C-alpha positions in Angstrom: 155.5 87.2 112.9 154.4 89.3 110.2 150.9 90.6 110.2 149.7 88.3 106.9 151.1 85.0 108.4 149.3 85.9 111.5 146.1 86.7 110.4 146.5 83.4 107.6 145.8 80.7 110.3 142.6 82.2 110.8 139.9 78.8 110.0 137.9 81.2 108.0 140.7 81.4 104.9 139.9 77.5 104.1 136.6 79.3 102.2 137.8 82.9 101.5 138.8 82.7 98.2 135.2 81.3 97.6 133.3 83.8 99.9 135.1 86.7 98.0 134.2 85.5 94.8 130.6 84.8 96.2 130.6 88.7 97.6 131.8 89.5 93.7 129.1 87.4 92.0 125.9 87.4 94.3 123.6 90.0 95.8 123.2 88.1 98.9 125.5 86.0 100.7 124.7 84.0 103.7 128.2 82.7 106.0 128.2 80.5 108.9 131.1 80.6 110.9 131.6 79.8 114.7 133.1 82.7 117.1 136.8 82.6 116.7 136.7 81.7 112.6 138.2 85.4 111.8 134.6 86.2 110.1 134.7 89.8 112.1 138.1 90.8 111.3 140.1 88.6 108.8 137.4 89.0 105.9 136.7 92.7 106.1 140.6 93.3 105.9 140.4 90.9 103.5 137.9 92.7 101.4 139.5 95.9 101.8 143.0 93.9 100.6 140.9 92.6 97.2 139.6 95.5 95.8 136.5 93.9 94.3 134.1 96.1 96.8 135.0 99.5 95.4 132.1 101.4 97.4 131.7 101.5 101.1 131.3 98.4 103.5 129.0 98.9 106.8 129.2 96.3 109.4 126.5 96.0 111.6 127.8 94.7 115.5 124.9 94.1 117.8 126.7 95.4 121.1 129.1 98.5 121.3 131.7 97.1 123.2 132.3 94.8 120.2 132.2 97.6 117.7 134.8 99.5 119.4 136.8 96.5 119.7 136.8 95.0 116.3 137.1 98.7 114.9 140.2 99.0 117.0 141.9 95.9 116.1 141.2 96.3 112.3 142.5 99.9 112.4 145.8 98.5 114.1 146.2 95.8 111.8 146.5 98.4 109.0 148.6 100.7 111.5 145.9 103.5 111.9 143.9 104.8 114.4 140.3 104.2 114.2 138.7 107.1 112.1 140.7 106.7 109.0 140.4 103.9 106.5 138.3 101.8 109.6 135.3 104.1 111.1 132.9 103.8 113.9 129.3 104.7 115.0 128.1 104.1 117.8 125.7 105.9 120.2 127.6 109.2 121.6 130.8 108.3 119.5 131.5 108.6 115.7 135.1 108.7 114.5 135.0 108.6 110.6 136.9 110.6 107.8 136.8 110.9 104.2 139.2 108.4 103.8 136.9 106.0 105.7 136.2 102.6 103.5 134.8 100.4 106.3 132.4 101.2 108.9 131.6 99.7 112.1 127.9 100.6 113.8 125.4 99.8 115.5 122.0 100.9 117.7 120.1 101.7 114.6 122.9 103.5 112.9 122.3 101.4 109.5 118.7 102.3 110.0 118.9 105.8 109.7 121.5 105.5 106.8 119.2 103.8 105.0 116.0 106.1 106.4 118.2 109.2 105.3 119.5 107.9 102.1 117.3 105.0 100.9 119.6 104.6 97.8 122.9 104.0 100.0 125.0 106.7 98.1 128.4 105.3 97.7 127.7 101.9 99.8 128.1 99.0 98.2 128.0 96.1 100.9 125.8 96.0 103.9 127.6 93.2 106.6 125.2 91.8 109.2 127.5 90.5 111.9 126.5 88.1 114.7 123.2 87.9 113.5 122.2 84.8 115.4 121.8 87.7 118.5 118.7 88.5 116.4 119.0 92.2 117.7 116.1 94.4 116.6 117.8 96.9 114.8 119.5 94.2 112.8 116.1 92.6 111.8 114.6 96.4 110.8 117.6 97.3 109.1 117.8 93.7 106.8 113.8 94.4 105.8 114.6 97.8 104.8 117.8 96.6 103.2 115.9 93.5 101.4 113.7 96.5 100.1 116.1 98.8 98.8 118.0 96.0 96.8 114.7 94.8 95.4 113.5 98.3 94.5 116.4 101.0 94.1 119.5 99.3 94.4 120.1 95.8 92.6 123.7 96.4 92.9 123.9 96.6 96.7 125.2 93.5 98.4 124.1 91.9 101.6 126.2 89.4 104.0 124.8 87.8 106.7 127.5 86.0 108.9 126.5 84.2 111.9 127.7 81.6 114.5 124.3 79.7 114.5 121.9 80.3 111.9 118.1 78.9 110.9 119.3 78.5 107.4 115.9 77.4 106.0 114.1 80.5 107.6 117.0 83.2 105.9 117.0 81.0 102.7 113.2 81.5 102.7 113.7 85.4 102.6 116.6 85.3 100.8 116.1 82.7 98.1 118.9 83.7 95.9 121.6 83.9 98.5 124.9 81.8 98.1 125.2 80.0 101.3 128.9 79.1 102.3 130.1 78.0 105.9 133.2 77.9 107.7 134.6 75.5 110.5 135.7 77.0 113.4 139.0 76.4 115.3 138.7 75.3 119.0 140.4 72.4 121.1 138.6 69.8 122.7 136.5 71.3 125.7 135.8 68.6 128.6 132.4 69.2 130.0 131.6 68.8 133.7 127.5 69.4 135.3 126.9 69.9 138.9 122.9 71.0 139.4 122.8 73.4 142.2 121.0 71.1 145.0 117.8 72.2 146.4 117.6 75.7 148.6 121.4 76.4 147.6 122.1 79.9 146.2 123.6 80.6 142.7 126.1 82.7 143.9 127.7 81.0 146.8 128.1 77.7 145.0 129.8 79.5 142.1 132.4 80.5 144.8 132.9 77.2 145.5 133.1 75.7 142.5 135.5 78.4 140.8 137.6 78.5 143.7 138.3 74.6 143.6 138.3 75.0 139.8 141.2 77.0 140.0 143.0 75.3 142.4 143.2 72.3 139.9 143.1 74.0 136.2 146.0 76.3 135.2 144.9 79.6 132.9 142.6 82.5 133.1 138.8 81.4 133.7 135.3 83.3 132.4 132.2 83.3 134.6 128.8 83.6 132.8 126.2 85.3 135.2 122.5 86.5 134.2 123.6 90.3 135.0 125.4 93.0 136.9 123.9 92.3 140.1 125.2 88.8 140.4 128.5 89.8 138.9 128.8 92.6 141.6 127.8 89.9 144.6 129.8 87.4 143.3 133.0 89.9 142.8 132.5 90.7 146.5 132.1 86.8 148.0 135.3 86.4 145.6 137.4 89.1 146.8 140.5 87.8 149.0 139.5 84.0 148.4 141.4 83.5 145.2 145.2 84.9 145.7 147.0 88.0 144.8 148.0 86.5 141.3 144.0 86.4 140.1 142.8 89.4 139.0 138.4 89.5 139.6 137.5 91.8 136.1 133.5 92.0 135.7 132.3 92.6 132.1 128.8 93.9 131.6 127.5 96.5 129.4 127.4 99.6 131.9 130.9 99.7 132.7 133.5 102.2 131.3 135.2 101.3 128.3 138.7 101.3 130.3 137.3 98.4 132.8 135.9 96.3 130.0 139.4 96.6 128.5 140.9 95.6 131.5 138.4 92.2 131.4 139.1 91.9 127.5 143.1 92.3 127.8 145.7 89.9 128.2 146.2 89.1 131.9 149.6 90.3 132.9 152.4 88.2 133.0 152.6 85.8 136.3 148.6 86.4 136.8 145.7 85.3 135.8 141.9 86.4 135.1 138.4 85.8 136.0 136.1 87.8 134.1 132.8 87.9 135.1 130.4 88.3 132.2 127.1 88.6 130.9 126.2 87.2 127.7 127.9 90.3 126.2 131.1 87.3 126.0 129.3 84.6 123.8 130.1 85.1 120.5 130.7 88.8 120.0 134.2 89.4 121.9 137.6 87.3 121.9 138.9 87.4 125.8 142.5 86.4 125.5 143.8 83.7 127.8 140.3 81.7 128.6 140.5 77.6 128.9 138.1 77.5 131.6 134.2 78.7 131.8 132.0 78.5 134.2 128.1 78.5 133.3 125.4 79.4 135.5 123.0 78.6 132.3 121.1 81.6 132.8 120.5 85.2 131.1 118.2 88.0 132.0 116.1 89.2 129.2 113.2 92.0 129.1 109.8 90.3 128.2 107.6 93.4 126.8 103.9 93.0 127.8 101.9 95.4 125.1 98.8 95.1 127.3 100.7 97.4 130.2 103.4 98.9 128.2 105.8 97.4 130.9 108.7 95.4 130.4 109.3 92.1 133.1 112.7 91.2 133.6 113.2 87.6 133.9 116.1 85.3 134.4 115.9 82.9 131.8 117.5 79.4 131.1 119.8 79.7 128.1 119.1 78.2 124.6 121.4 74.8 123.6 123.0 77.3 121.3 124.1 79.7 123.6 125.4 76.9 126.2 127.5 75.6 122.8 128.5 79.0 122.4 129.8 79.6 126.1 131.1 76.5 126.2 133.2 77.3 122.8 135.0 79.9 124.8 137.1 77.2 126.5 138.7 75.8 123.7 140.0 78.9 121.8 143.7 78.5 122.5 144.0 75.0 124.3 142.0 71.8 125.4 139.8 73.4 128.0 137.2 73.1 130.8 133.5 74.0 130.8 131.4 73.4 134.2 128.1 73.6 133.6 126.1 75.0 137.0 123.2 72.8 135.8 121.9 69.1 134.5 122.3 67.8 131.5 118.8 67.0 131.7 117.5 70.6 132.0 119.7 71.7 129.1 118.0 68.7 126.7 114.9 70.3 127.5 115.9 73.9 126.7 114.9 75.5 123.2 117.6 75.4 120.2 117.9 79.1 120.0 116.6 82.3 122.2 113.4 83.9 121.0 114.2 86.9 118.9 113.9 90.2 120.2 111.3 91.4 118.0 109.0 89.0 119.6 109.6 90.0 123.0 110.5 93.8 122.8 109.2 97.4 123.2 108.7 97.9 119.1 107.7 101.7 119.6 110.6 102.5 117.8 110.2 100.1 114.9 106.5 101.2 115.0 108.4 104.5 114.4 110.9 103.7 111.6 108.0 101.7 109.8 106.4 105.2 109.6 109.2 106.8 108.2 110.0 104.1 105.6 106.4 105.0 104.6 105.2 101.4 104.9 101.7 101.1 106.8 101.9 97.6 107.2 104.6 95.4 108.4 103.8 92.2 105.9 104.6 94.6 103.2 108.4 93.7 104.4 110.1 90.9 104.5 110.8 89.4 107.7 112.3 86.6 109.6 109.6 87.1 112.2 106.8 89.6 111.3 106.3 91.7 114.3 103.6 90.9 116.6 100.6 92.7 115.6 99.7 93.5 119.6 103.0 95.2 120.7 102.8 97.3 117.4 99.5 98.5 118.0 100.3 99.1 121.3 103.5 101.2 120.1 101.3 103.2 117.2 99.1 104.1 120.1 102.0 105.5 122.5 103.5 107.4 119.4 100.1 108.9 118.5 100.3 110.4 122.6 103.6 111.6 122.2 102.3 113.6 119.0 104.8 111.6 116.6 101.9 110.0 114.3 98.6 110.9 112.8 95.2 108.9 113.3 96.0 107.6 109.9 99.6 106.2 110.7 101.6 109.1 108.9 104.4 110.8 110.6 103.0 114.4 112.1 105.5 117.3 111.6 106.7 116.7 115.4 107.5 113.1 114.3 109.4 113.9 111.6 111.5 116.3 113.6 111.7 113.3 116.1 113.5 111.2 113.4 116.4 113.6 112.9 117.3 112.9 116.7 118.8 110.0 116.0 117.5 108.9 119.8 114.5 106.4 120.8 111.1 107.7 120.4 110.4 108.8 123.9 113.6 110.7 124.3 112.9 112.4 121.0 109.3 113.6 122.2 111.3 115.3 125.3 114.0 116.9 123.1 111.5 118.5 120.7 109.1 119.6 123.1 112.0 121.1 125.0 113.3 122.9 122.0 110.1 124.9 121.6 110.8 126.5 125.3 114.1 127.7 124.9 117.8 127.0 125.3 117.7 126.4 128.8 115.1 123.7 128.8 116.7 122.5 125.9 119.9 121.9 128.0 118.0 120.2 131.3 116.3 117.9 128.1 120.1 116.9 127.1 121.2 116.5 130.5 118.1 114.2 131.0 118.1 112.4 128.0 121.6 111.5 128.6 121.3 110.6 132.2 118.2 108.5 130.9 120.1 106.5 128.1 122.6 105.1 130.6 121.2 105.1 134.4 124.0 105.0 136.9 124.7 101.7 138.1 125.3 101.3 141.9 123.0 104.4 142.6 119.7 103.0 144.2 118.2 106.6 145.1 115.3 106.8 142.7 114.7 110.7 142.3 116.0 111.3 138.9 116.5 114.8 139.8 118.8 114.0 142.3 121.0 112.5 140.0 121.0 115.5 137.9 122.2 117.5 140.4 125.3 115.1 140.9 125.9 115.2 137.4 125.5 119.2 137.4 128.1 119.2 140.3 130.6 116.4 138.8 130.0 114.1 141.9 129.3 111.2 139.5 132.4 109.3 138.2 130.7 108.8 134.5 130.2 113.0 134.7 132.3 113.7 132.0 130.5 111.0 129.7 126.9 112.5 130.5 128.1 115.9 129.6 129.4 114.9 126.2 126.4 112.9 125.3 124.4 116.0 126.6 126.3 118.3 124.7 125.7 116.4 121.5 121.7 116.2 122.0 121.8 119.6 122.9 124.0 120.8 119.7 120.9 119.1 117.3 118.5 121.3 119.0 120.5 124.8 119.4 123.6 126.0 117.6 125.0 127.5 120.6 126.9 126.0 123.3 125.2 124.5 126.3 124.4 125.7 129.3 125.6 123.6 132.6 122.7 124.5 135.0 119.2 122.2 134.8 115.6 124.1 135.5 114.4 121.6 138.4 110.6 122.8 137.7 111.0 121.3 134.0 112.5 117.6 134.9 109.1 116.5 135.3 107.1 118.0 132.5 110.1 116.9 130.0 109.7 113.4 131.4 105.9 113.5 131.0 106.7 114.6 127.2 108.3 111.2 126.8 106.2 109.2 129.1 102.8 110.4 129.1 101.8 106.7 130.0 103.4 106.9 133.4 102.2 110.2 135.0 101.5 108.2 138.4 98.8 108.9 140.9 99.1 108.5 144.4 96.3 105.9 145.9 96.8 107.5 149.3 98.3 104.5 151.1 101.5 102.2 151.3 103.5 103.6 148.6 101.1 102.8 145.5 100.3 104.6 142.7 98.0 104.3 139.7 99.8 105.2 136.0 98.0 107.3 133.4 97.9 103.6 131.4 95.8 102.2 134.4 98.4 100.3 135.6 99.3 99.6 139.2 102.7 100.5 140.6 104.4 100.8 143.8 107.9 102.0 145.8 109.1 100.8 149.0 107.8 102.7 151.8 111.2 104.1 152.9 112.1 105.2 149.6 112.3 108.7 148.7 109.6 109.9 146.5 107.5 107.2 148.1 104.6 109.8 149.5 104.7 112.2 146.9 101.3 112.6 145.8 102.2 112.8 141.9 105.2 111.5 140.4 106.5 110.9 136.8 108.2 107.6 136.3 111.0 106.6 133.5 112.2 103.3 135.3 109.6 100.7 136.0 109.5 96.6 136.0 106.4 94.4 136.1 106.8 92.1 139.0 105.5 88.4 139.4 102.4 89.6 140.9 101.0 92.6 142.3 101.6 96.0 141.0 105.3 97.2 139.1 107.9 98.2 140.9 109.3 101.8 140.3 112.7 102.5 140.3 113.5 106.2 139.1 110.9 108.9 138.6 110.5 112.4 140.0 108.2 114.6 141.8 105.6 116.5 139.6 103.4 119.6 140.1 99.9 119.2 138.0 99.8 122.7 137.4 103.0 122.5 136.1 102.4 119.7 134.1 99.2 121.2 132.5 100.8 124.0 131.5 103.2 122.4 129.5 101.5 120.0 128.2 98.0 120.8 127.9 97.3 118.0 125.3 97.7 115.4 127.9 94.7 116.7 129.6 91.0 116.6 129.3 87.8 117.1 130.9 85.2 114.2 130.4 81.9 113.7 131.4 81.1 110.7 133.3 78.0 109.0 133.8 77.6 105.7 136.3 74.9 103.5 137.5 74.9 103.9 141.3 74.3 100.3 142.8 73.6 101.3 146.2 71.0 104.3 145.4 69.7 102.4 142.2 70.0 105.4 139.9 72.1 107.3 137.5 75.0 109.8 138.6 76.7 111.9 136.5 80.3 114.1 136.7 82.5 116.1 135.3 85.9 114.8 135.7 89.9 116.1 134.5 91.4 113.3 133.6 95.4 112.7 132.4 94.8 109.1 130.3 93.2 106.8 133.1 93.6 109.1 136.1 91.2 111.3 137.3 92.6 114.2 139.0 89.5 116.5 139.4 85.8 115.5 140.3 83.2 117.5 139.7 79.1 116.5 140.1 77.1 117.2 137.1 73.4 117.0 139.1 70.5 115.2 137.5 72.0 113.2 134.5 70.1 113.1 131.3 67.7 109.5 131.4 68.3 109.3 127.4 71.9 108.4 128.3 71.4 105.8 130.7 72.7 103.4 128.2 76.2 104.9 128.9 75.8 105.0 132.5 74.8 100.9 132.4 77.7 100.4 130.3 80.3 101.9 132.7 78.4 99.3 135.3 79.3 96.3 133.3 82.8 97.6 132.3 83.7 98.0 136.1 81.4 94.8 137.3 82.7 92.4 134.4 81.5 90.5 131.8 79.4 88.3 133.8 76.7 90.4 134.4 75.4 90.3 130.9 72.9 87.4 130.0 75.5 84.6 129.0 73.0 82.3 127.3 74.3 79.0 125.9 74.2 80.5 122.3 76.1 83.4 123.4 78.3 81.2 125.4 79.6 79.0 122.6 79.4 81.9 120.1 82.3 83.5 122.4 83.7 80.0 122.8 84.3 79.1 119.1 85.5 82.7 118.7 88.4 82.5 121.4 89.0 79.0 120.0 89.6 80.6 116.4 91.9 82.9 117.8 93.9 80.0 118.9 93.7 77.5 115.6 93.1 79.6 113.0 94.3 83.0 113.4 94.3 83.7 109.3 90.4 84.0 109.7 90.9 87.3 111.6 88.7 86.9 114.7 89.4 89.8 116.7 90.4 89.7 120.5 87.6 88.2 122.4 89.0 88.1 125.9 87.4 89.5 128.8 90.1 92.7 129.1 89.9 93.7 125.6 85.8 92.9 125.5 85.6 95.5 128.1 88.1 98.3 127.3 86.3 98.0 123.6 82.7 97.6 125.0 81.8 101.1 123.8 82.3 100.0 119.9 80.7 96.6 120.4 78.0 96.4 123.3 76.9 99.9 123.5 74.7 100.0 120.4 73.1 96.9 121.2 71.7 98.4 124.6 69.6 101.5 123.7 66.8 102.4 125.4 68.3 100.4 128.5 67.5 102.5 131.9 68.1 99.8 134.5 70.3 96.4 135.3 67.7 94.2 135.2 67.0 95.3 131.5 70.7 93.9 130.4 68.4 90.8 130.6 67.0 91.5 127.1 70.2 92.6 125.9 70.8 90.4 122.0 74.1 89.3 123.4 74.5 87.0 120.2 73.9 89.8 117.7 76.6 92.0 119.7 79.4 89.4 119.4 78.4 88.5 115.9 78.7 92.5 115.1 81.8 92.4 117.0 83.4 89.5 114.9 82.1 90.6 111.3 79.6 89.0 108.9 82.5 87.5 106.6 84.3 86.3 109.5 81.3 84.9 111.1 80.8 82.9 107.9 83.6 81.5 108.1 83.7 80.6 111.6 80.6 78.7 111.3 82.0 77.0 108.7 85.3 76.0 110.1 84.3 75.7 113.8 80.7 74.5 113.6 78.3 74.5 116.4 77.1 70.8 115.6 78.5 67.9 113.8 76.3 65.2 111.8 77.2 61.4 112.9 76.9 58.8 110.3 73.2 57.9 111.7 72.4 61.7 110.6 72.2 62.9 113.9 73.1 66.4 114.9 75.0 67.1 118.1 76.5 69.8 119.8 80.3 70.3 120.4 81.3 71.4 123.2 83.9 74.1 122.7 86.2 75.6 125.9 89.6 77.8 125.1 92.4 76.0 125.6 90.8 72.2 125.6 90.0 70.2 122.4 86.8 70.3 121.6 84.5 67.3 122.7 81.7 65.7 120.8 79.2 63.4 123.0 77.7 60.8 120.9 76.1 57.3 121.5 78.6 54.9 120.3 76.6 52.8 118.0 76.2 55.7 116.3 79.9 56.1 115.2 79.8 52.5 113.9 81.3 52.8 110.5 83.4 55.8 111.0 87.1 55.1 110.2 88.8 58.1 112.4 88.0 60.9 114.5 86.6 63.3 112.8 88.3 66.7 112.4 87.3 70.3 112.2 89.2 73.7 111.7 90.3 72.8 108.3 91.5 69.6 109.3 93.5 70.7 112.0 91.7 69.8 114.7 90.3 66.3 115.9 87.2 66.4 118.2 87.3 64.2 121.3 84.7 61.7 121.3 82.6 61.2 124.5 81.2 57.7 123.5 78.1 56.9 125.7 76.3 53.6 126.5 72.5 52.9 125.1 71.9 54.6 128.3 73.7 58.4 127.3 76.3 57.6 130.2 79.9 57.9 129.3 82.0 54.8 128.1 85.1 55.9 126.4 86.7 59.4 125.9 89.2 59.1 123.0 91.3 61.2 120.6 91.7 58.8 118.0 88.6 56.5 116.8 90.7 54.1 114.6 93.1 53.0 117.5 90.0 52.9 120.0 88.3 50.3 117.5 91.4 48.4 117.5 92.2 48.1 120.9 90.0 49.4 124.0 86.9 48.6 122.0 87.3 45.0 122.6 87.2 45.4 126.6 83.7 47.8 126.5 82.6 45.0 123.7 82.7 42.5 126.2 81.0 44.3 129.6 78.0 45.6 127.2 77.0 42.8 125.4 76.2 41.7 128.6 74.5 44.7 129.9 72.9 45.6 126.8 72.1 42.5 124.8 69.6 43.8 122.8 72.0 46.6 121.5 74.5 45.5 118.5 78.1 45.2 119.4 79.8 44.3 116.6 83.3 42.5 116.1 84.3 45.4 112.9 82.5 48.3 114.2 84.7 50.2 111.9 82.9 48.9 109.2 79.6 48.1 110.7 76.0 50.0 109.9 75.7 52.7 112.6 72.1 52.9 114.2 70.2 54.0 116.8 68.3 51.2 117.1 68.2 47.8 119.1 69.3 44.7 117.1 65.6 43.6 116.3 64.9 46.8 114.4 68.3 46.8 111.8 
């Protein structure tokens, strides 16, 4: 069969003519097409063959494995090798030539192209493939590309392709886009559900069900698991249970290219495969011969915590869209079977789509890209989801500490140099500082960054120096890959051959240059540490490095409770760190209130972030600085030590509620952790002259909180969330606010006569919960819907109250009766 006839069988052919015309005529095109429709393979070749797009085409793929396979497939269809008409750019690998017309790129390559040449000279079309994955790089690239299209290149074309799309959101930022849909080609898939029994384990259940399904059904199988650990454990369980004709093929991002290709390739004649994969196999790849899918319903996501600067790895339930895409893998070639190891009810409770990466990730790279672009606020660009301000604030603080940003948000000279290195900001800082120390240190940094970019799997040794020695001696299977990547990085620093010997004494200072927030000081017990960012960390007591007094940590994961777990680090020498990175250390004077002695104490401290490395007593402190000491006591003991009178507590509660209900007001963070962290700015000015803890009773806490909120915002807060509500009788009653709960108004029932519906505040967004009282001020009813109460439950209240309080009015039509505070004879 000829190449053209094979390609013509793909479903996207049904809309191909319309699609090519739209790309020719419209600057922006949105294509919705399910996996297997041919959008990643048929369309690029059609664009090249048609010749309507004369400039270069760049296609962004969210995953390296998919990018390599697509590039290889497209090149083979042209009878060429990758690097000729079809090019490839992924981390550590560039295969392009002067005749390259279509480049498949990943991992920020498109963003770097935009940054280096905003006019995208010679490039005519940008394609965003598998956009539904909402990869962070894709969101950044799209935001920048839209600005380029608007300001510099109205002839630049954008094509967004996806299996599932939030069309409404996309059309909001691409209002003029042409929208097309392609039907997929799939056979019926029989769905079965098998909820894990209480107490049963995923791996054991999966082993049992896989074995049974293989015995009943022909063909190969794809099993979806949350991560590499589960894949390895399941592979071990299945080993020897499936027969010689069944090959077990793991598939996840950290495997070698050869291992990944083995999982993707067709099974040899007379054999079949069980591919054990992460969500990498959901949409980006076509795996040959699959007609059975076993879906555990989980995926592992990194949830970034901007307050700690540490990610928390979570196994979470997949979205309904992911479940649909996973099941669809069984129906590519013939009618198939999908066994879901969860219940149908559980799936129905899941969100339609997974949360985009931009809302749950470390945004340090994004903050760096925005600074390089000259963008002071993300609001200046068009986003499907605007980057969260808290995560951006934390990211900018880290970039400032790395030396990449000025206080005003502009790139420093070092930051500008870092952007040319094409690596994550932390690694860029390590390489830049190494370059200042000479060739041997630069070589050590290049080796270290290569190791950190792709940590070896299955090596539980936490000591990075030990791992570097393994690479240096050639003892790791991936040594050639690490050395190749290290040479690429080194070439960006020095124009000479790279020495292959590392300098052990420089590993910790280099790591600290990129991870200054993760310098870790031992707490002196149970292998526990305190990080320079103030967070707690721990190692298992029997691990290497667990008893070291000072570490620099690279890989750390937030646990469900308690200190974060350290997975890789290197021992450090304080003197060497100070010599190499003096900007990370400073002497600070510290005043505090000694609760036991009832007086001020003062000392001089050598600090690294929030770590205290050396303490020196300063003798008798200056009484004029007593307020500073008292402030430290407040920070140490918590906000409860302050005089929380009713008015102050009410203001705090209203401000916290406004953060939740009316974020557009711009009320600053008012949680306890933030208030304590920023107490010097908002609280200290109101403590002037205070010399003892007892003096805090005189603190004007309302004035301090109002100053933090700001005069304009406070005026809007008072209008939107008033302290009191005037009921129909003219009485003015306080509204009770409590963060996380609806506001409550306690009022006599008779005073609400004539009110048709529950009162609203917050510009009509929030209804007051009415606590309706009897004439004796006792609660009769709590309601969120006054109109429904008048029509319903009021009848029962009326019967009971008429007998108990006969002198008070209990009308049959309370919604239209005159409100009153009086008994009947005075009406």
